[in-house]
N, C-alpha and C positions, 0 to 999 in steps of 0.2 A: 743398666736399666733392668728392672724386673720383667719377667715374661708377661705379667698382666698389663704393663704399660708399654710393652714393646711395640714398635711400629711394624706393620705388616710388610712383607716383601712385595715388591712391585711387579708381580706377574699379571699379565692381562687376563683376568678372570671376571666374568660378568657378575653383577650383584646378585642376580637371581640364582646363579650357580653356587655362589658362596652361601646364600641363605639355604638353598636346598641341601647343601653339604653339612649344615649345622647338626651336631649330635643332639640327642634328646636333652641332656643336662643343660646345654647352652640355650636351647629353646625355652626350657622352663625358667632359666635365670633371666633371660630377656623378658619373658612374660611377667615375672614377679616385679622386675624393675618398672616395666610399663604400667602395671597396676598400681605401683606405689608412687608414681610421679604425681598423680592427681591429689591424693591425700597429703603428701608432703608439701606440695605447693599451696594447698588450701590452708594448712596450718601457718605457713610463712606469710601468705598473702593477707590473711585476716589481720594479723598483727601489723604488717606493713601498711595495710590500708587504713587501719585505725590511727596509727601514728602519723601517717602522711596527711590524712584529712584533718586530724587534730592540729598539726602544724599549720595547715592552710587556714584553719579557723581560729588560730591563736589560743590553743588550749593544749594541755600535755598529752591527752590520749591515755591509753593503758600504761600505768606506771607502778603497779602494786605487786604483781606476781613475777618473780624472777628479776634479773638485772635489767633495768630500763623497761620493765613490763613485757619482756620478750617471751615469757612463758605463759602469757594469758590464754592463748589459743590451746595450749596443752592442758591447762586447767579446765577450760570449757569442754574439751574433748573427753576428759575424765568425768566431768560433772554430768553431762547430758545423758549418758546411759542409765544413770541412777535416778533420774527425775521421774515423777509419776506420769504414767501414760493415761491421758484423758481421751476417751473415745465417745463421740456423740451417739445418742440413742438412735438418731435417724440415719446414721452412716451405713453405707454398704460395706460391711466389714472386709469381705474378700478383696474388693478393689481398693478399699481404704489402706489395707496393708500392702497391696501389690504396687500401688502407684509410686511410692518412694524408690522401690527397687527398679522399676522401669525407668525412672529418671536418672538413677545413679550408675547403672551398669553400662549403658552406652557411653557415658561420660568417662568411665574408667578404661574402656577398651578402644576409644577413638584414636589414641596415639600409636596404635600398633603399626599403621602404615606410614608414619612420619619418619623420614630419614634424618636422624640426629647427627650423623657424621658419615665419614667414609670408611675405608677398610682399616681394620685394626686387628690386633692379636689379643685374645682373652685366654689366659692360661694355656698358651701354646696353640690355640685353635684360631685359624684365620676366619674372619667374619666381617660383617658390616654392622654399624649401629642402627639397626632397623629390625623389627620383628618379622614383618611379612612384606613382600613385594608383589604387587598385582598390576596388570596392565590398566586397571581402572581404580587405582588407589584413591584418586580424587573423589570418585563417587562413594567409596566406602567411608571416607571421613565425613563427607557431606551427609550421608544417610545416618551415620552415628549421631551427629549433632542434631539431626531432625527428630529422630525417634525419641530422644529424651523429653521432648515437649509433650508427648503423649502422657508421660507420668504426671506432668503439671495439670493437664486437662482432666485426666481421670481422678487425680487427687482432689481437684476442686469440685468435680461432680459427685464423687463418692462421699464427701464430707456431709452432705445433706443440709447445707447451710447456704443462705443466699450470697453472702460475701465471697466465700470460696468459689461458688459457682460462677459469679461474675468474673473473678480472677481467672478461672479456667477458660471461660469463653474469650476473654481478652487475649489470653495466651494463644489460643487457637487462631484467632484473627491475626495476631502479631506474627506467628511463625509463617502463615501463608503469605503475608504481605512481604516480609523481609527475606524469606527463603528464596523467593523468585528473584529479587534484586541480587542476592548473593550468588545464586546460580548463574545469572547472566554475567556477572563480573568474572566468575571463574571460567566461563566459556571463552572469554577473551584471552585469558592466559593459555587455555588449551589450544586455541587456534594459533596463537603466536609461537608456542613451543612445539606444537604438533605432537603432543603426548599427553596422556591422561594418567601416567605413572608419576608419582611424586618425585622419585629419583630422577626421572627423565626431565621434569620441569627444572629441577635444580641444576642438572647438567647443561640444559639449554641456556640458563642464566650465566653459567660459567663461561660460555663462549660468546654470548651476544649482549651481556649487560643485564643488570637487575631490572625486574619489571615494575618496581615501584615508581620509576621515572619514565620508563618506556611506555608503560600502560598506566599512566597516572590516574585517569578517570576510573579505571577498573579498581585501582588501589583505594581511591577515596570511597567509591561505592561499597567495596567490601568492608572497609573499616566501619562505615556507618551501619551497614547491615549486620555486622557481627555484634555490635553493641545492642541492636534491637533483638538479635537472635538469642542472646544470653540474658535478656530481661534485666539489663543493667541500666542505672541512671545515665542519662535522663529519659530512658525508654522503659523504666520499670513499672509499667502500667498494670501488669497482672498482680503485683503485690503492693500497690500504692497504699501506704498506711494512712494517708490523709483522707482516702476515699473508701477503702475496703478493709480497714482494720489491719489485716496482714495479707490479704489476697488469698491465693489458692492454698496457702499453708496456715490459715487462721486456726483451724481445728486440729493441727498436728502439734505434738509435743514429744519430748524425750528423744529417743534415737531416730525416730521417723523424721522429725524436724531436722535433725543433724544430717540425715541423708539428703534431704532437699538442699541444705546448705552446701554439702559436699558436691552435689551435682552442679550447682551454680558455679562454683569456683573451678571445678574440673572442666566445665564447658569453656570458661574463660581461658584456661590453659590450652585446650584443644584448638580454639579458633586463633589464639595467638601463635601457636606452633604452625598452624595451617597458613596463616598470613606470612610467617617467616619463610615457609617453604615456597609459597607461590610468588611472593613479591620481593623478598629480601635476600634471595640467594642461598637459602638454607644455612648450612654451616660454614660458608665461605667468608673469609675475612676480606673486607673491601681493599681495592687498589693492588691486590696481589692475584696472580694467576692460580689456577687449580693445582699446578705442579709445584708451587712454592712450599717450602718447609712449614710455613705457618698455617697452611691448609691441608696438612697431612697428619695422619695418626689421630690422637685424641684431641688435638686443638679444635677441629670443627665443632665438636660437641660443646666446648666452652663458648665459642662464638654464637652457636645456635641458642644456648641458654641466655646469653647476654641480649640478643635481639628479642627473644621472648619477653624478657624482663622489661625491656623498653616499651613494648606494646601493652603489657600488663600495667605498667605505670600509667599509660594513657587511659585505661579504664578508671583507675583511681582518680586521676586528674579530672576527668569528665564528671565523676560523681561529686567532687568537691567544688566544681565550678558552675555547672549548668543546673537550672531548676528543671523539675519534671515537666515534660510536654503535656499539653492538653490532648485528650484522646483523638479529637478530630484533627489536630495538627499532626499528630503521630501518623495517622492513616493517610493524610494528605501527603506527607513527606514520602511515605513508602510507595503509594500508587501514582501520584501525580508528578513526582520529581525523580526518585531513584529508578523506578522501572522504565519510564520513557527515556531517561538519560542513558541507562544501560543498553537499551535496545538500539538507540542511535549510535552509541559508541561501538557496539558489536557489529552493526552494519558497516561502519567505517573501517573497522579492523578487517572484516571479511573482504571488503573492496580493496584495501591496500595489499593484503596477502594475495588476492587473485591477480592484481596488476603486477606484482613482483614475480609471481610464478609464471604468468603468461607472456610477459614481454620483458624487454631490457630497460625497464624504468628504474632510474637510480633513486636512492633515498632522498637526495636533495630535490629532485623533481617532485617526488611525492609530498615532501614538506611544503614546497611552493604551492602546489595545487590545493593541499589541505588548508594552508593559510588563506589563499584566495577564497576558498569556499566558506571559511569561518567569517571573513570580512563581509562577504555577501550576505550571510545569514544575519550578522549583527546589523547591517544597514537595513535589511528588510524589517527587522524587529523595531528599529528606530522609526521607520516610516509608517508603521501601523499606528493609526490614531488612537488616542487614549479614550477609554470609555467615559462617555458623558454622564454625569450624575444629575438626575432630575432634581428640580428645585425642592420638591417635597421631601427628598431624601438627603438634603444638605445639612440636616441638623447634626450637631456634635454629640457623639455618643460618650457617655461618662464611664463606661466599663469595657470599652473595646468595640471593634467594628464587626459587622456581619452577624451579630447575634441580637435577639430581642432584649431590650432593656426596659425597666419600668420607667414611667414618666416621672419627672421631678416633682410634680404636684400630686403624687399618688396618695390617696386616702384609703386606709385599710378599713373595710366595712366592719361594722360592729358585730354582725352575725353573718352566717352563710345560708344559702337556700336549704341545705339539709337540716341545719339547726332550726330554721323557721318551720319546716315541715314537722320535725319532731316536737317542737313546742306546740304547734297546732293540734297534733295528735294527742299530746298530753292533756291539753285543755279540754278537748272533746271527751276524753275518757273521764276527766274530773267532773265535767258537766253531767255525763250519764250517771255517774255514781251519786252525784248530788240529787238527781231526779229520782233515783231508785231508793235512796235512803229513807225519805218520809214514808213511802209505801211499806217498806220493810219494818219501820218502827210502828206504823199504825196497825198492822195485822195482829200482833199479840194483844193490843188494847181492846180490839173488837171481840176477840175470843174471851177475854176476861169478863167483859160486860155480859156476854151471852151466858157465861157460867154463873154469874151473879143472879141473873134473871131466873135461870133454871133452879138455882138454890132457893130463891124466894118462893117459887112454886112448890 
């Protein structure tokens, strides 16, 4: 086996010590690889998404450039830098140029704290497949995913156009709503693993089981929140083409538009890698222990990428399956469903951890108590009487419930009050002109008569 692929010796050295011992050339190599993961995945994902959605919709998808259309993204990447840059006259040029950079840079560096695998040897140097290891790596990844939204907000505002502005405002409301639910779901993982380091969370899952089934509500809340966080269908309200033309990037073209595209797909990669780290055991292969040969060396990196691809396929599946949410439905899901559910689940996790730490309560007893509590809550919900609908509200709505609808016998008026006022004003002006016109016409006639009389004299 070559030194590049050689498995590292099993000496008990901490991950932080291995990373601190990395030479400068290895740090630069890792940084370049981390920066290239986003663009490479973007090129592959665009073609994969178009082919997959085309298959779901019974059409071929891209099939012109390269074998089976696989080089379509590469052709688009070459074409976009050479397209004309159209800048609106009303744009704030400095922020207009800065917004795509703010969106794409955090998306490219967010993978620095993700542990892609265990200990390996690269060109004879022992290291781990991770760029940096911090005690608060979870907060670093979460902050990187959040900062990118500022680029969308500033891009919509700096365009000087109403549709991008609406898209930017929607994005601001969206990130506030779903960032809270995502953070609450991550707090449950931190409480259960008792670590905020990404490598510590992966190690805790190696000993006690993966969190996607141990903390199933947190996993479901995170999956929904990450779709809303990345502005992907069915939560792509900031760029709803049926309502806002193109949303926040309506006025962007050429390479700046490509940077927004790169930021979107890179954020998809980040949240997928984060979900793999938090809930799917990182680079561990299921049904085998951490000491198994299949979970040593470079194999964990392969399992990590496979889990990421499964989650990324979920993004594509959602886009080809579900229609876009209405904006009020989207906000209701975030504030009235996800956030309360995350708070209740977080309270339950904290209670269970406190009971296990303070007393000798077994897992079976905790499950029995939790099951009884769930049954009681369900019975109480069933005993709550249904809301009575008044008789005057019992009519059947033809376009959905809860929103005003026009009556079936609606008659469109022939004119509007404003038009009537303008018509009255026009008539009064015509009347005044008609009254003044005879006087203006009679004045020259009188003068001519006087002139004739003076001439006779």
